[in-house]
C-alpha positions as CSV (number, residue, x, y, z in Angstrom):
1,M,-88.2,-46.2,-44.5
2,S,-87.0,-48.9,-42.2
3,A,-83.8,-49.2,-40.3
4,N,-82.6,-51.9,-42.7
5,D,-83.0,-49.7,-45.8
6,R,-79.4,-48.8,-46.7
7,T,-79.8,-47.4,-50.1
8,A,-77.5,-44.8,-51.6
9,P,-78.1,-41.2,-50.4
10,P,-80.5,-39.2,-52.5
11,K,-78.9,-37.0,-55.2
12,G,-77.9,-33.6,-53.7
13,S,-77.4,-35.0,-50.2
14,F,-74.8,-33.7,-47.8
15,V,-72.8,-36.5,-46.1
16,I,-70.3,-36.3,-43.2
17,S,-68.7,-39.2,-41.3
18,R,-66.6,-39.2,-38.2
19,L,-64.8,-42.0,-36.3
20,F,-65.2,-41.6,-32.5
21,D,-62.8,-43.2,-29.9
22,A,-65.7,-44.7,-28.0
23,P,-67.8,-47.9,-28.1
24,R,-71.1,-47.6,-29.9
25,A,-73.2,-47.9,-26.7
26,Q,-71.5,-44.8,-25.3
27,V,-72.0,-42.9,-28.6
28,W,-75.6,-44.0,-28.8
29,K,-76.2,-42.7,-25.2
30,A,-74.9,-39.3,-26.2
31,W,-77.6,-39.2,-29.0
32,S,-80.5,-40.7,-27.0
33,L,-80.5,-38.7,-23.7
34,A,-81.6,-35.1,-23.3
35,E,-78.8,-34.1,-20.9
36,E,-76.2,-35.7,-23.2
37,M,-77.6,-33.9,-26.3
38,E,-77.6,-30.6,-24.4
39,S,-73.9,-31.0,-23.7
40,W,-72.7,-31.3,-27.3
41,W,-75.4,-30.7,-30.0
42,G,-74.8,-27.6,-32.1
43,P,-71.9,-25.7,-33.7
44,K,-68.9,-24.7,-31.6
45,G,-69.6,-21.7,-29.4
46,C,-73.3,-22.2,-28.9
47,V,-75.3,-23.2,-25.9
48,I,-78.3,-25.6,-26.2
49,E,-81.3,-25.5,-23.9
50,V,-83.6,-28.5,-24.2
51,A,-87.3,-27.6,-24.1
52,R,-88.6,-31.1,-25.0
53,F,-87.0,-34.5,-25.6
54,E,-89.0,-37.5,-26.7
55,F,-86.5,-40.0,-28.1
56,R,-89.0,-42.2,-29.9
57,P,-90.5,-42.4,-33.4
58,G,-93.0,-39.5,-33.6
59,G,-91.3,-37.7,-30.7
60,F,-89.6,-34.3,-30.7
61,F,-86.2,-32.9,-29.6
62,H,-87.1,-29.2,-29.3
63,Y,-84.3,-26.9,-28.4
64,A,-83.1,-23.3,-28.2
65,M,-79.6,-22.5,-29.5
66,Q,-77.8,-19.4,-28.5
67,F,-74.4,-17.9,-29.4
68,P,-72.9,-15.3,-27.0
69,G,-74.5,-11.9,-27.8
70,G,-76.8,-13.5,-30.4
71,P,-80.5,-14.1,-30.6
72,R,-82.1,-17.3,-29.4
73,I,-82.7,-19.6,-32.4
74,W,-85.2,-22.5,-32.0
75,G,-84.9,-25.9,-33.7
76,R,-86.5,-29.2,-33.6
77,F,-86.1,-32.8,-34.6
78,L,-89.2,-34.9,-35.4
79,Y,-87.9,-38.5,-35.0
80,R,-89.2,-40.8,-37.7
81,D,-87.3,-44.0,-37.1
82,I,-85.0,-45.2,-34.4
83,A,-83.2,-48.6,-34.4
84,A,-81.2,-48.9,-31.2
85,Q,-77.5,-48.3,-31.6
86,D,-77.9,-48.5,-35.4
87,R,-79.8,-45.6,-36.9
88,I,-81.7,-42.4,-36.2
89,L,-83.8,-40.9,-38.9
90,W,-85.4,-37.4,-38.3
91,L,-86.7,-34.3,-39.9
92,N,-84.8,-31.3,-38.7
93,S,-86.2,-27.7,-39.0
94,F,-86.0,-24.3,-37.5
95,S,-88.9,-23.7,-35.2
96,N,-90.7,-21.3,-32.9
97,E,-90.9,-21.5,-29.1
98,G,-94.0,-23.6,-29.5
99,C,-92.2,-26.3,-31.6
100,G,-93.9,-25.2,-34.9
101,I,-91.9,-25.2,-38.1
102,T,-90.5,-21.8,-39.2
103,R,-88.2,-20.6,-41.9
104,A,-84.5,-20.1,-41.2
105,P,-84.1,-16.7,-39.6
106,F,-81.2,-15.8,-41.9
107,D,-82.4,-17.2,-45.3
108,P,-86.0,-17.8,-46.4
109,L,-84.8,-20.2,-49.2
110,I,-83.3,-22.8,-46.9
111,P,-85.7,-25.8,-47.0
112,L,-88.2,-25.9,-44.3
113,E,-87.3,-29.5,-43.4
114,I,-84.1,-31.5,-43.8
115,L,-84.2,-35.3,-43.6
116,N,-81.3,-36.5,-41.5
117,D,-80.2,-40.1,-41.4
118,A,-77.4,-41.0,-38.8
119,T,-76.0,-44.5,-38.8
120,F,-73.7,-46.0,-36.2
121,A,-71.1,-48.8,-36.6
122,E,-68.6,-50.1,-34.2
123,N,-65.2,-51.6,-35.1
124,G,-62.5,-52.4,-32.5
125,G,-64.1,-50.3,-29.7
126,K,-64.4,-47.2,-32.0
127,T,-67.7,-46.0,-33.5
128,S,-68.2,-44.4,-36.9
129,V,-71.2,-42.1,-37.3
130,T,-72.3,-41.2,-40.8
131,L,-74.9,-38.4,-41.2
132,T,-76.7,-37.9,-44.4
133,A,-78.9,-34.8,-44.8
134,S,-81.2,-34.0,-47.7
135,P,-84.0,-31.5,-48.4
136,H,-87.4,-32.9,-47.7
137,G,-90.4,-31.7,-49.7
138,A,-88.3,-28.7,-50.9
139,A,-89.0,-26.6,-54.0
140,E,-86.3,-26.5,-56.7
141,D,-84.9,-23.1,-55.6
142,E,-84.7,-24.4,-52.0
143,T,-82.8,-27.5,-53.1
144,R,-80.3,-25.3,-55.0
145,V,-79.8,-23.2,-51.9
146,F,-79.2,-26.3,-49.9
147,A,-76.6,-27.6,-52.4
148,G,-74.8,-24.3,-52.0
149,M,-74.6,-24.7,-48.2
150,F,-72.3,-27.8,-48.1
151,A,-69.2,-25.8,-46.9
152,S,-71.3,-24.3,-44.2
153,L,-72.9,-27.6,-43.3
154,N,-69.4,-29.3,-43.2
155,E,-68.2,-26.6,-40.8
156,G,-71.3,-26.7,-38.6
157,Y,-71.6,-30.5,-38.4
158,G,-67.8,-30.7,-38.1
159,G,-67.9,-28.5,-35.1
160,T,-70.8,-30.4,-33.7
161,F,-68.9,-33.7,-34.1
162,D,-65.9,-32.1,-32.4
163,R,-68.1,-31.2,-29.5
164,L,-69.4,-34.8,-29.4
165,A,-65.8,-36.2,-29.4
166,A,-64.9,-33.9,-26.5
167,A,-68.0,-35.0,-24.5
168,L,-67.2,-38.6,-25.2
169,A,-63.6,-38.2,-24.0
170,K,-64.8,-36.4,-20.9
171,A,-67.1,-39.3,-20.1
172,R,-64.3,-41.9,-20.2
């Protein structure tokens, strides 16, 4: 899949868009540097610790996410395609401390990998980010579970984008 491939999202995809009051270069920087991702990635209330950050196709963003009083949960991105200031395509999954793929600790039927496609567009000094997520290589029952998670995904990504908006405002 190339950066210019703008086909309709696959059936059963989750899509969320947000308009940020910041130029595209600033929004892109927030997605492309480890210290920036550590400051905003993840749902509200969690703290992210970056273990590995290789922002390039074939590279990993490996992180631990922790909510107060909760267990440490590992996750990872495997970057598949990056078109500067335009698009990031990655496989997202839960992981272990060694960056290996694991099942979600709270539901074994969540797909092992989710293909995420984030696109960036600037208009009048503001930047829209559209994120499309779809199961990758999932069994039919995993795809059904994913489709039932849209309210939770909307809340999680909504909170994550709220954190990004706050980080961008602080950087101004």
